[in-house]
C-alpha positions as CSV (number, residue, x, y, z in Angstrom):
1,M,-3.3,-24.6,195.3
2,V,-5.5,-24.2,198.4
3,K,-8.9,-23.2,197.1
4,S,-11.1,-23.5,200.1
5,V,-11.9,-19.8,200.3
6,V,-13.2,-19.2,196.8
7,F,-12.8,-22.6,195.1
8,I,-13.6,-24.9,198.0
9,V,-9.8,-25.4,195.8
10,L,-8.9,-41.7,179.3
11,P,-7.8,-38.2,178.0
12,V,-7.5,-37.6,174.3
13,F,-4.0,-38.2,173.0
14,F,-3.3,-35.4,170.6
15,L,-1.1,-32.4,170.4
16,L,-2.4,-28.9,170.4
17,S,-0.5,-26.3,168.4
18,C,1.0,-23.3,170.1
19,S,-1.0,-20.1,170.3
20,K,-0.7,-18.0,167.1
21,K,0.1,-14.9,169.2
22,N,3.3,-16.6,170.3
23,S,4.4,-18.0,166.9
24,G,7.7,-16.6,165.7
25,Q,8.7,-15.1,169.0
26,D,12.2,-15.1,170.3
27,N,13.1,-18.5,171.7
28,A,16.8,-17.9,171.8
29,A,19.0,-19.6,174.4
30,P,18.3,-18.5,177.9
31,P,20.5,-16.1,179.8
32,V,22.8,-17.4,182.4
33,T,20.8,-18.0,185.6
34,P,22.0,-18.7,189.1
35,N,20.9,-22.3,189.2
36,T,19.9,-25.4,187.2
37,W,16.6,-27.0,188.4
38,D,18.4,-29.9,190.1
39,K,20.4,-27.5,192.3
40,F,17.6,-25.1,193.0
41,S,14.3,-25.1,191.2
42,M,13.1,-21.6,190.4
43,G,9.7,-22.6,189.2
44,A,6.3,-21.2,188.1
45,D,3.0,-23.0,187.6
46,L,1.9,-22.0,184.1
47,S,-1.0,-24.5,183.8
48,F,-3.5,-21.7,183.0
49,V,-1.5,-20.0,180.3
50,N,-2.8,-21.9,177.2
51,E,-6.4,-21.2,178.3
52,L,-5.7,-17.6,179.3
53,E,-4.2,-16.8,175.9
54,D,-7.2,-18.4,174.1
55,Y,-9.3,-15.9,176.1
56,G,-7.3,-12.9,175.1
57,A,-4.5,-12.6,177.7
58,V,-1.4,-10.8,176.4
59,Y,1.9,-10.5,178.3
60,Y,4.6,-7.8,178.1
61,D,8.2,-7.4,179.2
62,S,9.3,-3.8,179.1
63,S,6.2,-3.0,177.1
64,K,7.1,-5.6,174.4
65,V,4.7,-8.5,173.7
66,K,6.3,-11.8,174.5
67,D,5.6,-15.4,175.2
68,P,5.0,-15.6,179.0
69,F,7.1,-18.8,179.1
70,V,10.0,-16.9,177.6
71,I,9.5,-13.9,179.9
72,L,9.6,-16.2,183.0
73,R,12.7,-18.0,181.7
74,D,14.5,-14.7,180.9
75,H,13.8,-13.6,184.5
76,G,15.4,-16.7,186.0
77,C,12.7,-19.3,186.0
78,N,14.2,-22.8,185.2
79,T,11.1,-25.0,185.9
80,V,7.5,-25.1,184.8
81,R,4.9,-26.9,186.9
82,V,1.9,-28.2,185.1
83,R,-1.2,-29.9,186.5
84,I,-3.1,-32.7,184.9
85,W,-6.6,-33.9,185.5
86,Y,-7.8,-37.4,184.5
87,N,-10.9,-36.5,182.4
88,P,-12.1,-32.9,183.1
89,Q,-15.3,-32.9,181.1
90,W,-16.7,-30.2,183.3
91,V,-14.3,-27.8,181.7
92,A,-15.9,-28.3,178.3
93,E,-19.2,-27.2,179.8
94,I,-17.7,-23.9,180.7
95,T,-15.6,-23.3,177.6
96,G,-18.0,-24.4,175.0
97,G,-16.4,-27.7,174.3
98,K,-12.7,-27.3,174.8
99,L,-10.7,-29.1,177.5
100,Y,-7.9,-27.7,179.5
101,S,-5.5,-29.4,182.1
102,D,-6.2,-32.8,180.3
103,L,-3.3,-34.7,178.7
104,A,-3.4,-32.8,175.5
105,D,-3.2,-29.4,177.2
106,A,-0.5,-30.6,179.6
107,E,1.4,-31.9,176.7
108,K,1.3,-28.5,175.0
109,T,2.5,-26.8,178.2
110,I,5.3,-29.2,178.6
111,R,6.4,-28.8,175.0
112,R,6.4,-25.0,175.4
113,A,8.6,-25.3,178.5
114,K,11.1,-27.8,177.2
115,S,11.4,-26.1,173.8
116,I,13.1,-23.2,175.6
117,G,15.2,-25.2,178.0
118,M,13.1,-25.4,181.1
119,A,12.5,-28.4,183.3
120,V,9.0,-29.7,184.1
121,N,7.2,-30.7,187.3
122,L,4.1,-32.8,186.4
123,D,1.5,-32.4,189.1
124,I,-0.9,-35.4,188.8
125,H,-4.1,-34.6,190.7
126,Y,-5.6,-38.1,190.3
127,S,-9.0,-36.5,189.9
128,D,-11.2,-35.0,187.2
129,T,-11.1,-31.7,189.0
130,W,-9.2,-29.6,191.6
131,A,-7.6,-31.7,194.3
132,D,-6.8,-29.9,197.6
133,P,-6.9,-30.6,201.4
134,A,-10.7,-30.6,201.4
135,H,-11.4,-32.2,198.1
136,Q,-9.8,-35.4,196.6
137,E,-12.5,-36.7,194.3
138,T,-11.9,-40.0,192.6
139,P,-12.1,-39.8,188.8
140,A,-15.6,-40.7,187.6
141,A,-14.1,-43.6,185.6
142,W,-12.7,-45.1,188.8
143,S,-15.8,-44.6,191.0
144,G,-16.7,-47.5,193.2
145,L,-13.4,-49.4,192.7
146,T,-12.1,-51.4,195.6
147,L,-8.7,-50.4,197.0
148,P,-6.7,-53.2,195.2
149,V,-8.2,-52.2,191.8
150,L,-7.8,-48.5,192.6
151,K,-4.1,-49.1,193.3
152,D,-3.7,-50.9,190.0
153,S,-5.5,-48.0,188.2
154,V,-3.1,-45.5,189.8
155,Y,-0.1,-47.6,188.8
156,R,-1.3,-48.1,185.2
157,Y,-2.4,-44.5,184.7
158,T,0.8,-43.0,186.0
159,L,2.9,-45.4,183.9
160,R,0.8,-44.7,180.8
161,L,1.2,-40.9,181.2
162,L,5.0,-41.2,181.5
163,N,5.3,-43.6,178.6
164,Y,3.2,-41.3,176.4
165,L,5.2,-38.2,177.3
166,S,8.4,-40.2,176.8
167,S,7.3,-41.2,173.3
168,K,7.1,-37.4,172.5
169,S,10.5,-36.7,174.1
170,L,8.6,-34.8,176.9
171,T,9.5,-36.8,180.0
172,P,9.1,-34.5,183.1
173,E,12.1,-34.1,185.4
174,M,9.8,-34.2,188.4
175,V,6.4,-35.8,189.1
176,Q,4.0,-35.1,192.0
177,V,2.1,-38.1,193.2
178,G,-1.0,-36.2,194.2
179,N,-1.8,-32.5,195.0
180,E,-2.1,-31.2,198.5
181,T,-2.9,-34.6,199.9
182,N,-3.1,-33.6,203.6
183,S,-5.8,-36.1,204.4
184,G,-5.3,-38.6,201.6
185,M,-6.3,-38.9,198.0
186,L,-8.9,-40.7,195.9
187,Y,-11.8,-40.5,198.4
188,P,-13.3,-42.4,200.0
189,E,-10.9,-45.4,199.6
190,G,-7.8,-43.3,200.1
191,E,-9.1,-40.9,202.7
192,V,-7.2,-40.9,206.1
193,K,-9.9,-41.9,208.7
194,N,-9.3,-42.7,212.3
195,D,-5.6,-42.0,211.8
196,N,-5.3,-44.9,209.4
197,Y,-2.7,-44.0,206.8
198,K,-2.4,-47.5,205.3
199,P,-4.8,-47.2,202.3
200,F,-3.5,-43.7,201.4
201,G,0.1,-45.0,201.7
202,E,-0.7,-47.9,199.4
203,L,-2.1,-45.6,196.7
204,L,1.0,-43.3,197.0
205,N,3.2,-46.3,196.7
206,A,1.4,-47.4,193.6
207,G,2.1,-44.1,191.9
208,I,5.7,-44.1,193.1
209,K,6.3,-47.7,191.8
210,A,5.0,-46.7,188.4
211,I,7.5,-43.8,188.2
212,R,10.4,-46.0,189.4
213,D,9.5,-48.8,186.9
214,F,9.3,-46.2,184.1
215,S,12.7,-44.8,185.2
216,V,14.4,-48.2,184.7
217,G,14.3,-47.8,180.9
218,S,14.3,-44.0,180.7
219,P,17.3,-41.7,180.3
220,V,15.3,-39.1,182.2
221,K,14.5,-40.4,185.7
222,P,11.8,-38.2,187.2
223,A,12.3,-37.1,190.8
224,I,9.3,-38.0,193.0
225,I,7.5,-35.3,195.0
226,L,4.8,-35.8,197.6
227,H,2.8,-32.7,198.4
228,V,1.3,-31.3,201.6
229,A,-0.4,-27.9,202.1
230,Q,1.1,-25.4,204.6
231,L,4.3,-25.5,206.6
232,Q,2.5,-26.0,209.9
233,N,1.4,-29.4,208.6
234,A,4.6,-30.5,207.0
235,T,6.4,-32.1,209.9
236,W,3.5,-34.2,211.3
237,W,2.4,-35.1,207.8
238,I,5.8,-36.5,206.6
239,D,6.1,-38.4,209.9
240,R,2.8,-40.1,209.5
241,I,3.3,-40.8,205.8
242,I,6.7,-42.5,206.5
243,N,6.0,-44.2,209.8
244,D,2.3,-45.1,209.5
245,G,1.7,-45.1,205.7
246,K,5.0,-46.9,205.0
247,V,5.9,-44.5,202.1
248,T,9.6,-44.0,202.0
249,D,10.7,-44.1,198.4
250,F,10.3,-40.5,197.4
251,D,12.8,-37.7,196.7
252,Y,11.1,-34.4,197.8
253,L,8.6,-33.2,200.3
254,G,6.7,-30.5,198.4
255,I,4.9,-27.9,200.5
256,S,2.3,-25.2,199.6
257,H,3.0,-22.0,201.5
258,Y,0.5,-19.1,201.4
259,S,0.6,-16.4,204.1
260,K,-3.2,-16.3,204.2
261,W,-3.5,-19.9,205.4
262,S,-0.1,-20.3,207.2
263,S,0.7,-20.0,210.9
264,V,4.4,-20.1,210.0
265,N,5.1,-16.7,208.4
266,N,8.3,-15.6,210.1
267,M,11.1,-16.2,207.7
268,Q,13.4,-17.6,210.4
269,N,10.7,-20.1,211.3
270,I,10.2,-21.1,207.7
271,G,13.8,-21.9,207.3
272,D,13.8,-23.8,210.6
273,V,10.9,-26.1,209.6
274,I,12.6,-26.9,206.3
275,K,15.9,-27.6,208.1
276,N,14.2,-29.9,210.7
277,I,12.5,-31.9,208.0
278,R,15.7,-32.4,206.0
279,K,17.7,-33.4,209.1
280,T,15.0,-35.7,210.7
281,Y,13.7,-37.4,207.6
282,E,16.6,-37.0,205.2
283,K,14.4,-35.8,202.3
284,K,14.8,-32.9,200.0
285,V,12.3,-30.1,200.5
286,M,10.7,-27.7,198.0
287,I,8.0,-25.0,198.2
288,V,5.9,-26.2,195.2
289,E,3.2,-23.5,195.6
290,T,3.3,-20.0,196.8
291,A,2.3,-16.5,195.9
292,Y,1.9,-13.0,197.5
293,P,-0.2,-10.0,196.6
294,W,1.3,-6.9,195.0
295,T,-1.9,-4.8,195.5
296,T,-5.2,-4.8,197.3
297,E,-7.0,-3.6,194.2
298,N,-9.0,-5.8,191.8
299,A,-8.8,-5.7,188.0
300,D,-12.3,-7.1,187.4
301,N,-15.6,-8.2,189.1
302,Y,-14.2,-11.6,190.1
303,P,-13.5,-11.3,193.9
304,N,-9.9,-11.7,194.8
305,I,-8.9,-14.6,197.0
306,F,-6.3,-12.5,198.9
307,G,-7.6,-9.4,200.6
308,S,-6.0,-6.5,202.5
309,G,-5.6,-8.5,205.7
310,D,-3.9,-11.5,204.1
311,G,-0.3,-10.4,204.1
312,A,2.6,-11.2,206.3
313,T,4.0,-8.8,208.9
314,G,6.7,-6.5,207.4
315,Y,5.6,-7.0,203.8
316,P,3.1,-4.5,202.6
317,L,0.8,-5.5,199.7
318,T,2.6,-3.3,197.2
319,K,4.9,-4.0,194.3
320,D,8.0,-3.4,196.5
321,G,6.5,-5.4,199.3
322,Q,5.9,-8.4,197.0
323,K,9.4,-8.3,195.7
324,K,10.9,-8.1,199.2
325,Y,8.7,-10.9,200.4
326,F,9.9,-13.3,197.6
327,I,13.6,-12.4,198.0
328,D,13.3,-13.1,201.8
329,L,11.2,-16.2,201.3
330,T,13.5,-17.7,198.8
331,Q,16.5,-16.9,201.1
332,A,14.7,-18.6,204.0
333,V,14.2,-21.7,201.8
334,I,17.9,-21.7,200.8
335,S,19.0,-21.1,204.4
336,G,17.0,-24.1,205.5
337,G,18.6,-26.3,202.9
338,G,15.5,-26.3,200.7
339,Q,16.0,-26.9,196.9
340,G,13.2,-25.0,195.2
341,I,10.4,-22.5,195.2
342,M,7.5,-22.5,192.7
343,Y,5.1,-19.6,192.1
344,W,1.5,-20.7,191.7
345,E,-0.1,-19.2,188.6
346,P,1.9,-16.0,188.2
347,A,0.3,-15.4,184.8
348,W,-3.4,-15.7,185.9
349,I,-4.1,-12.1,184.9
350,T,-7.7,-10.9,184.2
351,S,-9.1,-11.9,180.8
352,A,-12.4,-13.2,179.4
353,M,-11.5,-16.7,180.8
354,P,-14.4,-18.3,182.7
355,D,-14.1,-20.9,185.5
356,K,-16.6,-22.5,187.9
357,W,-16.8,-19.4,190.1
358,G,-16.4,-16.4,187.9
359,T,-15.0,-14.7,184.8
360,G,-11.6,-13.0,184.8
361,S,-9.2,-13.7,187.7
362,A,-9.5,-14.3,191.4
363,W,-5.7,-14.0,191.5
364,D,-5.0,-10.8,189.5
365,N,-3.5,-9.2,192.6
366,C,-1.2,-12.1,193.3
367,T,0.4,-12.4,189.9
368,L,3.9,-11.5,188.6
369,F,2.3,-9.4,185.9
370,D,0.3,-6.2,186.5
371,F,-3.2,-5.5,185.4
372,T,-2.0,-4.6,181.9
373,G,0.1,-7.7,181.6
374,N,3.5,-6.1,182.2
375,V,6.2,-7.8,184.3
376,L,6.2,-6.7,187.9
377,P,9.4,-6.1,189.8
378,A,9.0,-9.2,192.0
379,M,9.7,-11.5,189.0
380,D,13.4,-10.6,189.4
381,F,13.5,-12.4,192.8
382,M,14.6,-15.5,190.8
383,T,17.9,-13.9,189.8
384,T,18.3,-11.7,192.9
385,V,18.7,-14.6,195.3
386,K,21.7,-16.8,194.6
């Protein structure tokens, strides 16, 4: 997620139990949906949900309280994206001691997704905190490491994560090696400076090798996703990564697409960018982060990231406008030959949840639930587009 406007956007191995408010809810077999994840991933990043529920968030479908994972699945979602931070001790300072987006929390999210038949995209940030185009902080435990040692750390950490999840029968179907790595990762060693992509490429290749080595003995062989923010950056970025960074062994180019930060907002142009990447570089393409406002109002005192001027032409910031936007955006991805679209934090409704910048939600007008937690019409884009 791009957090530059408001955000500037080893772990304990134990399993957290599911939230009591969701115990005993209907986890019956999902309805027939248009696609399986490997044909077209209809995804949602639900990394915040465990924390949101701990702080009082409740979700409704047709005014009935339901598990948000089940709600998303029943409306066509077949993939859950989940972030993981290396050792996010800063979170405990805000929550009074409890960690989120560490391994234990990610494990809980993955278990919730897989228990109801959804695939998983594990988004490894390789940081103790948010990683985005402007911030790629090396974990404190790796501070000061030379590039060769850092590469080994990336390899061993990635392999350790996958081996642990495999031991719990929770192997993800997809793994992102880094999050929004436009100018590199694991700064300063992995930052792209003076157009030198070699150190960054070596770090990416270390993570990729860990996933491929894991896959040799695993029945589930995770697809590898590399991630760049915004469509206008996608073509030059993949070119530099492949030709200068010497990174070729990956399956998907994952792209963040938000109208607020994009200079490619015309649906035809979106499809054309995706088509060009597929044809030129012979890689699959997914939109791994996106969202769109359904209102300009705010449910709390936490300023919203998206304001009244941050929409796309032809798509008003209304419930109907949000639904039309996602039907058209998904069709543009499909028309370009893309193979997935993942909504970023559709369940980040307002609650008592605190973060570094406020309490409530800076995203409550970009969710797929309204201010009372009820499903919005746009959620059905996942079954509308086939």
